[in-house]
C-alpha positions in Angstrom: 28.5 -263.3 186.6 27.3 -266.8 185.6 29.3 -268.6 183.0 27.7 -270.8 180.5 29.5 -272.9 177.5 28.6 -274.0 174.0 30.3 -274.8 170.9 28.5 -272.5 168.8 26.6 -269.3 169.8 24.1 -268.0 167.2 22.8 -264.5 168.0 19.5 -264.1 166.1 16.6 -266.7 165.4 15.5 -265.7 161.8 16.0 -267.8 158.7 19.7 -267.3 158.5 20.2 -268.1 162.1 18.2 -271.2 161.8 19.9 -272.4 158.8 23.4 -271.8 160.3 22.1 -273.8 163.5 20.8 -276.6 161.5 24.0 -277.2 159.7 26.3 -276.5 162.9 24.1 -279.0 165.0 26.3 -281.7 163.3 29.4 -280.7 164.6 28.8 -279.9 168.2 26.4 -278.2 170.7 24.4 -275.1 169.5 22.9 -272.1 171.3 20.6 -269.6 170.0 19.6 -266.4 171.7 16.7 -264.2 170.6 15.8 -260.7 172.1 12.2 -261.9 172.2 10.2 -264.8 171.0 12.3 -266.8 168.3 9.6 -266.0 165.7 9.7 -262.3 166.1 11.8 -261.4 163.1 11.8 -260.1 159.6 11.8 -263.6 158.3 8.3 -264.5 159.5 7.2 -261.1 157.9 8.3 -262.0 154.5 5.5 -262.5 151.9 6.8 -262.7 148.3 9.0 -265.9 148.0 12.4 -267.4 147.3 14.1 -266.5 143.9 15.3 -269.5 142.2 15.9 -270.5 138.7 13.9 -273.6 138.4 11.6 -272.7 135.4 12.1 -274.6 131.9 13.5 -271.3 130.4 15.3 -270.1 133.3 19.0 -270.6 134.5 21.3 -269.4 137.4 23.1 -267.4 135.0 20.0 -265.3 134.0 19.2 -265.1 137.6 22.7 -263.6 138.1 22.4 -261.1 135.5 19.1 -259.8 137.0 20.8 -259.7 140.6 23.8 -257.8 139.1 21.5 -255.3 137.2 19.5 -254.5 140.2 22.5 -254.3 142.3 23.7 -251.2 140.1 27.3 -252.3 139.7 27.8 -252.8 143.4 27.5 -256.6 143.9 30.4 -259.0 144.4 29.8 -261.2 141.4 31.4 -264.1 142.9 29.0 -264.3 145.8 26.1 -263.6 143.5 27.0 -266.7 141.3 27.1 -268.9 144.5 23.5 -267.6 145.5 22.1 -268.3 142.1 23.7 -271.7 141.7 22.6 -272.9 145.1 19.2 -271.5 144.9 17.6 -274.7 143.3 19.3 -277.0 145.7 18.0 -274.9 148.8 14.5 -275.3 147.2 15.0 -279.2 146.9 16.2 -279.2 150.7 13.3 -277.3 152.0 10.8 -279.6 150.1 12.5 -282.5 151.5 12.2 -280.9 155.0 8.5 -280.9 154.5 7.9 -277.3 153.1 4.9 -277.2 150.9 5.2 -274.5 148.2 2.5 -273.6 145.8 1.9 -275.7 142.8 0.1 -275.3 139.5 -2.7 -277.6 138.4 -0.1 -279.8 136.7 1.9 -280.1 139.9 4.9 -277.8 139.0 6.1 -275.3 141.4 4.2 -272.1 141.0 6.4 -269.4 139.9 5.7 -265.6 140.6 7.2 -262.6 138.9 8.6 -259.6 140.7 10.3 -256.4 140.1 13.5 -256.5 138.0 13.3 -260.2 137.4 13.4 -260.9 133.5 10.9 -263.9 134.2 8.9 -265.6 136.6 11.2 -267.4 139.2 9.7 -266.6 142.5 8.6 -269.9 144.5 6.1 -269.1 147.2 3.5 -270.3 149.8 0.4 -268.0 149.6 1.7 -264.7 150.7 3.3 -265.8 154.0 6.4 -267.8 152.6 8.9 -266.3 155.2 6.7 -267.6 157.9 6.2 -271.1 156.3 10.1 -271.4 155.7 10.6 -270.3 159.2 8.3 -272.7 160.8 9.9 -275.6 158.7 13.4 -274.8 159.7 12.4 -274.2 163.5 10.8 -277.6 163.5 14.0 -279.2 162.1 16.2 -277.4 164.3 14.4 -278.6 167.4 15.0 -282.1 166.6 18.7 -281.3 166.8 21.2 -280.4 169.5 20.1 -277.0 169.8 19.2 -274.9 172.8 17.2 -271.7 172.7 17.2 -268.7 175.0 14.4 -266.5 174.4 14.4 -262.9 175.9 18.2 -262.8 175.8 20.0 -260.0 174.4 23.7 -259.9 173.6 25.3 -256.8 175.3 29.0 -257.4 174.3 31.0 -259.9 172.1 34.1 -261.4 174.0 37.3 -260.7 171.9 40.8 -261.3 173.0 43.7 -261.5 170.8 41.8 -261.0 167.6 39.6 -263.8 168.4 35.8 -263.9 169.3 35.3 -266.6 172.2 31.6 -265.7 173.2 29.2 -262.8 174.4 27.9 -261.4 177.6 24.1 -261.6 177.4 21.3 -260.1 179.5 18.7 -262.6 180.4 15.6 -262.4 182.6 17.8 -263.6 185.4 20.5 -261.1 184.8 24.0 -260.7 183.1 25.5 -264.0 182.1 28.7 -264.9 180.1 28.3 -267.5 177.2 31.6 -268.8 176.1 31.6 -270.4 172.7 34.1 -271.6 170.0 32.4 -269.7 167.4 29.8 -267.0 167.3 27.6 -266.2 164.5 25.7 -262.8 164.2 22.4 -263.2 162.7 20.6 -260.3 164.0 18.7 -258.8 161.1 18.1 -255.4 159.7 18.0 -251.7 160.7 14.4 -250.8 159.7 13.2 -249.3 163.0 15.8 -246.5 162.6 13.4 -244.8 160.2 9.9 -243.5 160.8 8.1 -245.7 158.4 9.2 -249.3 158.1 7.9 -252.7 157.2 10.6 -254.6 159.6 9.8 -256.1 162.9 9.8 -254.0 166.1 13.2 -255.7 167.0 15.0 -254.4 164.0 17.3 -251.8 165.5 20.5 -252.7 164.1 22.2 -254.0 167.3 24.1 -256.7 165.5 26.2 -254.0 163.8 26.6 -252.2 167.1 28.2 -255.2 168.7 30.4 -256.1 165.6 31.5 -252.3 165.7 32.5 -252.4 169.1 34.2 -255.8 168.7 36.3 -254.2 165.9 34.6 -255.9 162.9 34.7 -254.0 159.6 31.2 -252.7 158.6 30.6 -251.8 154.9 28.2 -250.3 152.4 26.2 -249.0 155.1 24.7 -246.1 152.9 22.6 -248.7 150.8 19.0 -248.9 152.5 16.3 -250.3 150.4 12.9 -248.6 150.6 10.0 -250.8 149.5 7.6 -248.8 147.5 4.3 -250.4 148.5 3.6 -250.5 152.1 -0.1 -249.9 153.2 -0.5 -246.3 154.1 -1.4 -246.1 157.8 -0.4 -245.2 161.3 0.7 -248.7 162.1 4.4 -249.7 163.2 5.5 -251.7 161.4 3.6 -250.7 158.2 1.9 -253.8 156.5 3.7 -254.6 153.4 1.8 -255.1 150.2 4.2 -257.7 148.3 5.6 -256.6 145.1 4.2 -260.0 143.8 0.8 -258.3 143.7 2.3 -256.0 140.8 3.7 -259.2 139.3 0.1 -260.5 139.1 -0.9 -257.6 137.5 -1.5 -254.6 139.9 -0.2 -251.2 138.8 0.6 -248.0 140.5 -1.8 -245.0 139.8 -2.5 -241.4 141.0 -5.8 -240.3 142.5 -7.2 -240.0 139.1 -6.3 -243.7 138.4 -3.6 -242.4 135.8 -0.7 -245.0 135.6 2.7 -243.3 135.9 5.5 -245.9 135.9 5.6 -246.2 132.3 7.0 -242.8 132.2 9.9 -243.7 134.5 11.2 -247.2 133.3 11.0 -249.7 130.4 9.6 -252.3 133.0 7.1 -249.9 134.3 5.8 -251.2 137.5 8.0 -254.1 137.5 11.2 -251.8 137.7 13.8 -252.1 140.3 12.5 -251.0 143.8 14.6 -248.0 144.0 13.5 -246.6 140.8 9.7 -247.3 141.6 10.3 -245.7 145.2 11.8 -242.5 143.8 9.1 -242.4 141.2 6.4 -242.5 143.8 8.2 -239.7 145.6 8.2 -237.7 142.5 4.7 -238.0 141.9 3.8 -237.1 145.5 5.9 -234.0 145.2 3.7 -233.1 142.1 0.9 -233.0 144.4 -0.6 -236.4 143.8 -1.6 -239.0 146.0 -0.5 -242.6 145.0 -2.2 -245.8 145.1 -2.1 -249.4 144.2 -4.7 -250.4 141.6 -5.2 -254.3 141.9 -8.9 -254.3 140.1 -7.3 -256.3 137.2 -6.7 -259.3 139.7 -10.5 -259.8 140.5 -11.3 -262.7 142.7 -7.6 -263.9 142.0 -6.5 -261.4 144.6 -8.0 -263.1 147.6 -6.8 -266.6 146.4 -3.3 -265.7 145.8 -2.8 -263.4 148.6 -5.2 -264.1 151.4 -3.5 -262.3 154.2 -2.9 -259.1 152.4 -6.5 -259.4 151.2 -7.5 -259.7 154.8 -5.7 -256.7 156.0 -7.0 -254.5 153.1 -10.5 -255.8 153.5 -10.2 -255.0 157.4 -9.9 -251.2 156.3 -13.2 -251.4 154.4 -11.6 -251.6 151.1 -12.4 -254.1 148.3 -9.2 -254.4 146.1 -11.3 -255.7 143.3 -12.9 -252.0 143.1 -11.2 -249.6 145.6 -7.7 -248.1 145.1 -5.2 -249.1 147.9 -3.4 -246.4 149.7 0.4 -246.8 149.7 3.7 -245.4 151.0 7.1 -246.2 150.7 8.9 -247.6 153.7 12.3 -248.6 154.9 12.4 -252.5 154.0 16.0 -254.1 153.6 19.5 -253.2 154.6 22.0 -254.2 151.9 25.1 -253.1 153.8 26.2 -254.6 157.0 29.0 -256.5 158.7 31.7 -257.4 156.0 32.1 -261.0 155.5 33.5 -263.4 152.8 31.6 -266.1 151.0 31.4 -268.2 154.0 30.3 -265.5 156.3 33.8 -264.9 157.9 34.4 -261.5 159.3 38.0 -260.1 160.0 37.7 -261.5 163.6 38.6 -265.0 164.1 35.7 -267.0 165.6 33.2 -264.3 164.6 30.7 -264.9 161.5 27.9 -263.2 160.3 24.9 -264.0 158.0 21.4 -262.6 156.6 20.6 -259.3 156.8 23.0 -257.9 159.2 26.0 -259.2 157.1 27.3 -257.9 153.7 28.2 -260.7 151.6 28.1 -258.5 148.5 25.1 -260.1 146.9 22.7 -257.2 146.8 25.0 -254.3 145.9 23.2 -250.9 145.9 19.8 -252.4 145.6 18.4 -255.9 146.4 16.6 -258.1 143.7 13.3 -259.0 145.0 13.0 -262.3 146.9 16.7 -262.7 147.1 16.7 -261.9 150.9 15.2 -265.3 152.1 17.4 -266.9 149.8 20.5 -265.2 151.0 19.9 -266.1 154.6 19.3 -269.9 153.7 22.3 -270.2 151.3 24.8 -268.1 153.6 23.5 -269.4 156.8 24.3 -272.9 155.5 27.7 -271.9 154.2 28.5 -270.4 157.6 27.7 -273.8 159.0 29.9 -275.7 156.8 32.9 -273.4 158.0 32.3 -273.3 161.6 33.8 -276.7 162.3 37.3 -276.0 160.5 37.0 -272.4 161.6 36.7 -273.3 165.5 39.5 -276.1 164.8 41.4 -276.9 168.1 40.5 -273.8 169.7 40.2 -274.2 173.3 37.7 -272.1 175.4 39.4 -270.0 178.3 39.3 -271.6 181.6 36.3 -270.2 183.4 38.1 -269.9 186.7 40.8 -267.8 185.3 38.5 -265.3 183.3 38.6 -261.9 184.7 36.3 -259.1 183.5 37.6 -257.1 180.6 37.5 -253.3 180.9 34.5 -253.3 178.3 32.7 -255.8 180.8 33.1 -253.7 183.6 31.4 -250.8 181.7 28.2 -252.7 181.3 25.8 -251.4 183.6 23.4 -253.4 185.6 20.9 -250.7 185.1 18.8 -251.5 181.9 15.9 -249.6 180.3 14.1 -251.6 177.5 13.8 -249.5 174.4 10.4 -247.7 173.9 9.7 -247.0 170.2 7.2 -244.4 171.5 10.2 -242.6 173.3 10.4 -239.0 172.0 14.2 -239.6 171.6 13.5 -242.6 169.5 11.2 -240.7 167.2 13.4 -237.8 167.1 16.0 -240.3 165.6 13.6 -241.9 163.3 12.3 -238.6 162.0 15.9 -237.5 161.2 16.9 -240.6 159.3 13.5 -240.7 157.3 13.5 -237.1 156.3 17.3 -236.6 156.0 19.0 -239.8 155.3 16.0 -241.5 153.6 15.0 -241.9 150.0 16.2 -238.7 148.7 19.4 -237.2 150.2 21.9 -234.2 150.0 25.0 -232.9 152.0 23.4 -230.1 154.0 20.3 -232.3 155.2 22.9 -235.3 156.2 25.3 -233.1 157.9 22.4 -231.6 159.9 21.2 -235.2 160.8 24.8 -236.3 162.0 25.0 -233.3 164.2 21.6 -233.7 165.7 22.5 -237.5 166.3 25.7 -236.4 168.0 23.9 -234.2 170.3 21.0 -236.5 171.0 23.9 -239.2 172.1 25.3 -236.8 174.7 21.5 -236.7 176.3 21.3 -240.5 176.4 21.8 -242.2 179.9 24.3 -245.4 180.4 21.3 -247.7 181.0 19.6 -246.8 177.4 21.9 -249.3 176.0 19.6 -250.1 172.9 18.9 -246.4 172.1 22.6 -245.7 172.3 23.3 -248.5 169.7 20.5 -247.2 167.5 22.2 -243.8 167.4 25.6 -245.2 167.0 24.4 -247.2 163.7 22.4 -244.3 162.5 25.8 -242.1 162.7 27.7 -244.6 160.9 25.0 -245.0 158.1 24.9 -241.3 157.8 28.7 -241.2 157.6 28.7 -243.5 154.9 25.9 -241.6 153.0 28.0 -238.3 153.3 31.1 -240.0 151.9 29.6 -241.6 148.8 29.5 -238.7 146.2 27.3 -240.0 143.7 23.8 -241.6 143.2 23.7 -245.7 143.0 20.8 -247.8 143.5 19.1 -247.1 146.7 21.5 -244.3 147.6 20.1 -241.1 145.8 21.7 -237.6 146.3 20.1 -234.5 145.0 23.7 -233.0 145.0 25.3 -235.7 143.1 22.2 -237.1 141.1 24.2 -239.3 138.6 26.0 -242.6 138.7 29.9 -242.0 139.0 31.9 -244.8 137.1 34.8 -244.0 139.3 32.7 -245.2 142.3 31.7 -248.4 140.9 34.6 -250.6 142.4 34.7 -248.6 145.8 33.2 -249.9 148.9 33.0 -247.7 152.1 34.5 -249.9 154.8 34.3 -248.5 158.3 36.1 -250.0 161.6 36.4 -248.6 165.0 39.8 -247.0 165.3 40.5 -247.8 168.9 39.5 -251.5 168.7 
């Protein structure tokens, strides 16, 4: 097996990974690997913007309170404070890098409002903020001492004596071993485990599987956010209709153009996402079809949301007149690899940031437009820590390296994941219908049993599918264990918030690691 060396190996090329790479490049050589093209990630699909308290009547303290309320008592308050305090500085840094955010006629940053925010604080660039920020960071990273390896997926983290020192990766040329003083997981989310998702096709939870096998602690895996308003279609992924559309005045209605959100929450259509999603499901169970009515926006819709407008118009709909069919969809993963406020895991030399990490900032339900912010803030903090974390660590001598037992198990035979595979669709159906928006014990037990059976039927070469099943089982196990409803985790058999559960976080770790 060919050996390569770098100071810092970053697995994942989204905004969190790029942010970490940009900072780490000051301390040594950085290598980024991406499963496909670097831009094929959830970051480039993000529409809404970045939440930051830069408005005249706003403050990081108010942003903190909104985040804590949305998180339903499950946030780590310390890390939330870090997130909101750093937000204005992150915006300034992006502007200095050349990022052009939308501005008002007077030249101030234009601020949008989204669900569960007490006032407008979402900074944006049209309705493709994520792609614009990603491009800004990518250009900056390319100027630094950073090497990209596209079409390269991590197979195994190399860990010895409680320290991570690299990874085995699969490239178009075959298997290679990359040795690194520090490794950063920035692999994104788990959306493709569900039948309906707004996530990139590459969001299969592989970072969680890598971390689990290496002995890292995973936590809060029961908390999955379902966005209320994806465009109802047969697409995969589903096209997201940003919450910012409702922030500009669009409302949810039935086929009779009757509003219903005022019946569910004081903030009506701008309630927290978990509340809105369950309200939609409730209306559907009453026999209604649910739509987004954006007629109040008039011509402003096309100016403020050009990409969303174009997609809707391509379906023969005019949002100034026609109702827009919507459906909830798996959107964001609040749980993940447990880290501290600098992205450190329980394994020395292994950090995590972005959606695959659980920093504690999102709790049981993420506040809108805090996701890009989290990737930027904690990617930067990971980079600040990498130099001191790697310290005087000396990489193993390449010539003396012997394959570990885990390395020997890696098969040369490899079957790329096919999302149309009936086994994948079986998994997605189980997760969507039984471990989705509404949950209960019998259904989740059935899902776990069927996932276990499916696991036995998968060949050794189906590595990605095996990882998807592993992560789905871990998520189901956590959902079974939390005997209450909180934020995005709603159980019919335990429909109320239980105060006794508030301080509890379900931590999972591989016993044999």
